[in-house]
C-alpha positions in Angstrom: 75.2 57.7 103.1 75.7 56.5 99.5 73.5 56.5 96.4 73.8 54.2 93.4 72.4 53.7 90.0 72.9 51.2 87.1 72.3 50.7 83.5 73.0 48.1 80.8 72.9 47.9 77.1 73.1 45.0 74.7 74.8 47.2 72.1 75.8 45.6 68.8 76.0 42.0 70.2 73.3 39.5 69.1 72.6 38.7 72.8 73.1 40.1 76.2 75.6 38.2 78.3 76.2 40.7 81.2 74.7 40.4 84.6 75.0 42.4 87.8 74.0 42.7 91.5 73.5 45.8 93.6 72.7 45.4 97.3 72.5 48.6 99.2 72.2 46.5 102.4 74.6 43.5 102.0 72.8 41.5 104.7 70.2 42.1 107.4 72.5 40.6 110.0 75.0 42.7 111.9 77.5 44.2 110.9 76.6 43.7 107.2 73.4 45.8 107.4 75.8 48.8 107.2 77.7 47.4 104.2 76.8 47.4 100.5 77.7 45.1 97.7 77.9 45.9 94.0 79.2 43.6 91.2 79.2 43.4 87.4 79.7 40.1 85.5 80.7 40.1 81.9 79.8 36.8 80.2 81.4 35.2 77.1 80.4 32.2 75.1 77.0 32.4 76.8 75.3 34.1 79.7 74.9 31.1 82.0 77.8 31.6 84.5 77.3 35.3 84.6 73.7 34.9 85.6 74.6 32.3 88.1 77.3 34.6 89.6 74.9 37.4 90.1 72.5 35.3 92.1 75.0 33.1 94.1 78.4 34.7 94.5 77.5 36.9 97.5 76.2 33.8 99.3 79.5 32.0 98.7 81.4 35.0 100.1 79.3 35.2 103.3 79.4 31.4 103.8 83.2 31.2 103.8 85.0 30.3 107.1 86.9 33.6 107.0 83.6 35.6 106.8 82.3 33.7 109.8 85.4 34.4 111.8 85.3 38.1 110.7 81.7 38.3 111.7 82.5 37.1 115.3 85.4 39.5 115.6 83.4 42.5 114.3 80.5 41.8 116.7 83.0 41.8 119.6 84.5 45.2 118.6 81.5 47.2 117.5 82.1 46.6 113.8 85.5 48.2 113.5 87.6 46.7 110.7 91.1 46.0 112.0 94.2 44.8 110.2 93.2 41.2 111.2 89.6 41.5 110.1 90.6 43.1 106.8 92.9 40.1 106.2 90.0 37.8 106.9 87.8 39.8 104.5 90.4 39.6 101.8 90.9 35.8 102.2 87.2 35.3 102.4 86.6 37.0 99.1 89.3 34.9 97.4 87.9 31.6 98.9 84.4 32.6 98.1 85.3 33.1 94.4 87.1 29.7 94.3 84.2 28.0 96.1 81.6 29.5 93.7 83.7 28.4 90.6 84.2 24.9 91.9 80.6 24.3 92.7 79.4 25.8 89.4 81.5 23.3 87.5 78.9 20.6 88.3 76.0 22.7 86.8 74.5 21.3 83.7 73.7 24.7 82.1 77.1 26.2 82.2 78.4 24.6 79.0 81.5 26.5 77.8 80.5 29.9 79.1 82.7 32.0 81.3 82.5 35.5 82.8 84.7 38.1 84.4 83.8 39.8 87.7 84.3 43.1 89.4 82.7 43.4 92.8 83.0 46.0 95.5 82.1 45.9 99.2 81.5 49.3 100.7 81.7 49.6 104.5 81.5 52.8 106.6 85.3 52.9 106.6 86.6 50.9 103.6 86.1 50.0 100.0 87.1 46.4 99.3 87.2 45.3 95.6 87.6 41.8 94.2 88.5 41.8 90.5 88.6 38.8 88.1 89.3 39.4 84.4 88.9 42.7 82.5 85.9 44.2 84.1 87.0 47.0 86.3 86.3 49.1 89.3 87.3 52.8 89.4 87.2 55.0 92.5 87.3 58.7 91.6 88.4 61.2 94.2 89.0 64.9 94.1 92.7 64.4 94.1 93.2 60.9 92.7 91.7 58.2 90.6 92.1 54.5 91.4 91.4 51.6 89.1 91.8 47.8 89.3 94.3 46.1 87.0 92.9 43.9 84.2 93.9 40.3 83.9 95.2 39.9 80.4 97.2 36.8 79.2 100.1 39.0 77.9 100.9 40.4 81.4 104.0 38.9 82.8 102.5 37.3 85.9 99.6 35.9 83.9 101.8 34.7 81.1 104.0 32.8 83.5 101.1 30.9 85.1 99.7 30.1 81.7 103.1 28.8 80.4 103.7 26.9 83.6 100.3 25.2 83.1 101.4 24.0 79.7 99.7 26.7 77.6 100.9 29.6 75.4 100.0 33.2 74.7 99.4 33.8 71.0 98.0 37.0 69.6 97.6 38.2 73.2 95.2 35.3 73.9 95.5 32.0 75.8 96.3 29.4 73.2 95.3 32.0 70.6 91.7 31.9 71.8 90.6 33.4 75.2 91.4 37.1 75.7 91.2 37.1 79.6 93.4 35.1 81.9 91.1 34.9 85.0 87.4 34.2 84.9 84.6 32.1 86.3 83.7 29.1 84.1 85.8 28.4 81.0 86.3 24.9 82.4 88.1 23.5 79.4 91.0 25.7 80.5 90.8 24.3 84.1 91.1 20.6 83.5 94.6 19.7 84.7 94.0 17.5 87.8 97.6 18.0 88.9 97.2 21.8 89.4 95.2 23.7 92.0 92.5 26.1 90.8 94.7 29.2 91.0 97.4 27.6 88.8 95.3 26.5 85.9 95.4 28.2 82.5 92.5 30.3 83.6 92.4 31.2 87.3 89.2 31.9 89.2 91.2 33.7 92.0 90.6 37.5 92.2 93.0 40.2 93.1 91.6 42.0 96.1 92.2 45.7 96.7 91.5 47.4 100.1 91.1 51.1 100.1 90.3 53.2 103.2 87.5 55.6 102.6 88.2 59.3 102.7 84.9 61.1 103.2 86.2 64.5 102.1 88.0 63.2 99.0 86.1 60.2 97.6 83.5 61.3 95.1 82.1 58.1 93.4 82.9 54.6 92.2 82.2 53.0 88.9 82.0 49.2 88.5 81.7 48.3 84.9 82.5 45.7 82.2 85.1 46.2 79.5 82.6 47.4 76.9 83.0 50.8 78.6 86.8 50.7 79.1 87.4 49.6 75.5 86.7 53.2 74.5 87.3 55.2 77.7 90.3 55.5 80.0 89.7 55.6 83.8 90.4 59.3 83.7 88.0 60.0 80.7 85.3 58.0 82.4 85.7 59.9 85.7 85.6 63.2 84.0 82.5 62.3 82.0 80.7 61.0 85.1 81.5 64.2 87.0 80.0 66.2 84.1 76.8 64.2 84.1 76.4 64.3 87.9 75.9 68.1 87.8 72.9 67.7 85.5 71.3 64.5 86.7 69.9 63.7 90.1 68.9 60.3 88.9 72.0 58.2 88.8 70.5 55.8 86.3 70.5 58.7 83.8 74.2 59.2 84.5 74.8 55.6 83.6 72.6 55.9 80.5 74.6 58.8 79.3 77.9 56.9 79.8 76.6 54.0 77.8 75.3 56.2 75.0 78.7 58.0 74.8 80.5 54.7 74.6 78.3 53.5 71.8 79.0 56.7 69.9 82.8 56.2 70.5 82.5 52.8 68.8 82.1 50.2 71.6 80.6 47.0 70.1 80.3 45.0 73.2 77.6 44.5 75.8 77.8 47.3 78.4 76.9 47.3 82.1 77.7 49.9 84.7 77.0 50.7 88.3 77.9 54.1 89.8 78.0 54.6 93.5 78.1 58.1 94.8 79.7 59.1 98.1 79.0 62.2 100.2 81.6 64.3 98.4 80.2 63.6 94.9 79.5 66.6 92.7 76.0 68.1 93.4 73.5 68.9 90.8 74.0 72.5 89.4 70.5 73.9 88.9 71.5 76.3 86.2 73.4 73.6 84.2 70.5 71.2 84.6 68.0 73.7 83.3 70.2 74.7 80.4 70.7 71.1 79.4 67.0 70.4 79.6 66.3 73.4 77.4 68.9 72.3 74.9 67.4 68.7 74.8 63.9 70.1 74.2 65.2 72.3 71.4 66.9 69.4 69.7 63.8 67.3 70.0 61.7 70.1 68.5 64.0 70.4 65.5 64.0 66.6 65.0 60.2 66.4 65.3 59.7 69.2 62.9 62.0 67.5 60.4 60.1 64.2 60.8 56.7 65.9 60.4 57.8 67.8 57.3 59.3 64.6 55.7 56.2 62.6 56.5 54.0 65.3 55.0 56.1 65.3 51.8 55.7 61.5 51.8 59.5 61.2 51.9 59.3 58.3 54.3 57.0 56.2 56.4 57.8 56.1 60.2 57.0 52.5 60.6 59.4 51.5 57.9 62.4 53.3 59.5 63.5 55.1 56.3 64.6 58.3 58.0 68.1 59.4 57.1 70.0 60.0 60.3 72.5 62.2 58.5 69.7 64.4 57.3 68.4 64.8 60.8 71.8 65.6 62.2 72.4 68.1 59.4 69.2 69.8 60.4 70.1 70.0 64.0 73.6 71.3 63.2 72.1 73.9 60.9 70.0 75.2 63.8 73.2 75.8 65.8 72.4 73.0 68.3 75.4 70.9 67.7 79.1 71.8 67.2 80.2 71.7 63.6 83.8 70.6 64.2 
């Protein structure tokens, strides 16, 4: 089986524009009751299309003609994904994305908002990922790390489509403005009636990746927005998650630690992350877990002592938030609880 957890953080942004969906059971109907669906949507210029995607995209995928054909084929061969049904799945994801984007165009609340999307369908035998923009899915195994490719305007295949549609790439942005080349929404970049959706300045067509599961090798998958990848490479993220998995049984705490680490590293964006653990994921190490809990309690004790002493000396008032963070960290370091380098 699989386990999953998620977390999100507004960060330094004035509003939260991310959204997500996590369905351990993709649908109650066969064969999808054995499938799972996870997705992260990173909004820009508003949260409207991201929120809409989190509530409606999966329905558009399942409603596609290809999904219907795939369902019939799977019901006839005991749910086994073949080369033919995998092709139907890939095409169904692409058409579902296009359908969602086209229908959303008529919504009154979308305005100028857009969003990227990274979604993953986990079946008993495969991981199928649809990626649109610069959110990313990373699958970490014992011997390899796989990551989706971001859609940036300066990439050759993206630049060609943009220029063929009459646009330009300046300062690595479409017409000097938009930093992603594929997204939902952003309809002012999709207004050429002569061009199909996938040839507009901004395309709503995802890249689809199909990866056969390896039960002995696959450890976990992360689906996250670019606020995380701005400050962590795929390899750094995988290593950090591995380290956190041995001390946390609650996967939400693993995600929280990643977001905190990214904030420390300087990420200034909204951040949302889903982690999905497979059977070969690192197990909790009881000794590491106990040692970390002891360390956290010691740090808390030093901080609380500092706060109590400062309050007693009338150096600050807690409700006015006048505590010097540097003074607290100096106190913690002096007690040997943090490295000095």
